[in-house]
N, C-alpha and C positions, 0 to 999 in steps of 0.2 A: 481463561485459560484452564485447564483439566491437566492435574497433575497424576501422571500415572503414576500406579504402584511399582516404586521402586526398590520399597524394601525390602521385598525378597531375590532382588537381580543385587545387592549386593553380597560381599563378604566370601565366604566358600558357594556359597551356590552355585550353580552351571546352568549357563542362561542358553534354554533353546532355541534347536536349531534355526528356528523360524523366526527366531530374534534377528530384528534388522540392526542391532547398534553391536557393534565386535565388542570380544570380552576379552579385556586386556588380562595375564598371568605375569606376574612377576615371577624372580627367582625362587621368592616363600609360598610358593603355591596359591598367595593372594591375588584373587579375581577381584574385579575391577570393573562395573557398566554405568557410562556415566546419564546419568537419569535425562527424562526424555517430559516432555510436556503436549500435552493435545491440545492446540490451538485453533478459539472457533472464527470461521470465516464470515467478514455481510455477506458472501455471496450465495452460500449455503450452498456451495456448489452447481448453481441453479444456471448459470453464462457460462460454462464448458462445454466444449463441443462431446461429443459422443468419444468415446476414447479417451480423452482427456484425463490423468491418474486425478483430479480432483470433481467429475461430473456426478454430481450426484452428491458429493462432502462438504458435510460442513462444519468438519474439525480436520486439521495436518496433523499431523504431529513432528515436534521438532525437538532436539537432543539440547539440553543445556552449553551454555560457551563455555572454551574449554582456554589452557593457555596456546593452542594453535592457533585457534580463533584471531584471537589478538594481533598473534602474527598477523594475519591478515590486516587487522582495522590499522597497524602500522605498516606496512607493506606500501614505501614511497612509490614502488610502481602503480600496485593498482590503483592509489589514491588519483597519481599524474594520468593515470588512464580512465577512470571516472567510473568503476569497475567493483570498486570494493562492498557495496552494499551488497552486489550480487552475488559477489564472491562468497561473502561470508551470510548470507541466504540458502547458500547452495552448502555449504560446507554443514548447516543444523537443520536444514528440511532429511529426514530418516528414510523419506522413500529417493530417490537420486531421480526416479524417471519423472520425477518432477523439473521444469525449469526456470529460475526464478524470472528470467523475460517472458515466461508464457503468464507469469503469474498476472491478474488482473487486480490493477496499480490499488483497490481497497482492502483488498485480499494479502498483498506484499505488507500495508501498512501496519495490518492487523501480527502478523510475522512481526515484523522491522519491532515491535512494540516487547512482544513477549519475548524475544530476543535477548533484547537488551536488559529487561528484568532479569532471567535465567542469567545472565553476564556480571553484572552491576544493582542488583535491587529493584526497586518499586519507586525507591528516591531519586529523585533527579533535581537536581541545586542551578538554579537558572536564574538572569535577571530579567525585569521584565518592565514596561513601563506601565503606571497606573492611568487605566482611560481616562479615570477622571482631571489626576495633577500632576500626569507627565511624567514625577519623579520614578527614576530608575533606581527601583530594588530588588533586593536578590530576596528568592525566596523556593522554597524545598514542596514540590510538586511531588505525589502519590502518582503513579503514572497507574497503577491497578485502579484507583477512584477515579483517575482521567475520563479509563479509559471507556469510549461509549460509540457501538457498534447501532450502524444506521444501517437498516435490509433495505430500505427503499421500495415495502409492498404494496404503497399503496399507487398503483399506476393508473390507472384511471381517473382517480382522484386530478394528475398532475396533464390529460391529457395524451397517454400514454398509452402504447400496446407492444404487448409483449409478441417477438414470431415465433413461430419454431424451434427459428435455428439462436434463440439466445440474444436476440437484436431489438430493438424498439423502436416502432413505428411512430412518428408526432410529426400534428397537420400543424403547417404554416398561417398563422390568421391571417397575415394582409395578404401575400403571394398565395394562399391557399393551395399547394403543395403539401405531399406527403414525402419526408423524408426521413429513410433509416438510419437508425446510427447504434452503432457497436460500444462496448464498454473498454477503454483503454487499458493497454496492458501497458509493462513493465519495458516492453520492445517499442510498443508505441511511446511511451514518456523517453526512452530514449532517442527515436529519431525525432523526438519534435524540440530535445536540449538541444541535441547535434545540429539542428537546423538553425536553431537560436545560433548559438556560436556562430555557423559559418556567417552565417550574416553579417553579424557582430565584427568578425573579422574585417571581413569584405566591404563593409561601414554602407550597407546594404539597410535601404527603408527595413523594419521590424514588422513583420506580419504575426503575430503568434496565433492571433485571434484566427484567421485566416489559415492558417495551417494546421491551429487543432481541427477547425471543420473537416480539411479536407480527411483528414487523419480518422476522424472519429465517423462521417459520412460514410455509407456501404450504398445507399441508392439513392434517387431524385423520383417519385413516383413510377418506382420497380425499376426504373433504368438505371443499370449500375460501370455506364461509359465512364472513364474518369475524366475524357475533356467534358462530358456533361455538367459534368459535380461541381468540377473547377468555376463553367461557366456560372454553375446557380449561386457556388459561393461566393465569387468576386461582385457578382451583382445580388447580392440578399439584401432587404431592408433591414435597414439597423432595428426595427421594431420586433421586424422575426427572427434574427440573429439574436436581440435581446432572451427574447421567447425560446427559440434552441438550448440556452446558454442555461437559462433557470429550470426548462423541466428536466434538462441534460443534471445538472446537480442535483435534483430530487429525486431521480429514479436512479444514480449510482449506490451503489455498495459503496459502505466506506466505514473506516476506522475512525473518529478523530478523538481527539485528546482536549478536552474543556477540563475545567477546575473554576472553583469559587475561590475569588481573588482579594484577598484584605491588603488594603494600603496603610501601613504602618505610617506613614505622612499626612494623610489625611481622610482616614478612616472608610474609606469606599467600600464597599463589597458589593463585586459584580463576578457574571463569569467571564473568563477568558478562555482563548485558547493558549492551552499549553505550546511556548516558543519554543522550537527544535533547531539547538544551535548546534554549536559543535562538542559542549559537553554533553552532545547526548548520547554517542557511541566512545566519546575517548571524555571524559571524566577528570576532573584534578586527581 
């Protein structure tokens, strides 16, 4: 994250008309503008189509969380509908033309971490199981130090080729077919979660892997017919499915939270994924 120069934007200084952050003036004439941050995007804007507000942009500006944003986080209605995080992101984004559902998942993760830091600081208190002895202990993670950007630059090394449309071509070793895949967005993530919930309620067999493949595969050998894609997905050899999962994980830009953890019980020191619990946005 890069802090915007907000010193000139506090006190009695007027904000320029071009400034997108609203200025609040009380009766005493004191003006105040909420500080903002520039947040790095792991995609660096490479995979958004032309015309998207983030096309070619490696950063996005957000404002610091406010008390009104906490109202969003505590809204039982928004939590029940499953849209509380999207509403929070929409609220803090300076450019209101950017829709959370259109964000690539990696970029969305980066914005979420930055938003949490502006609201509650970089210290994140959570419980974690030691990978060595299994003892559950409380640990304070530094989110700024834990945040790692994965740009996924080495496409050829992982057997992928970038298309002119921001999609990727991956050749499957056994079936010897080439699938074109896209990076998943917030909208795709919501769709997959809804499908999983619906199948669970109807007590249908889970199919999270094939549902994900149907969502991310754009074409097979240049054929974009949905029925063809569905047939390929349902009959995909396991070795090809694993290859697709592995390559896709490597070429997906993301913002990950990892940290060195030392167990107080056994002394084991190991890098771990920072556990994201309810305390992340609802700290005690």
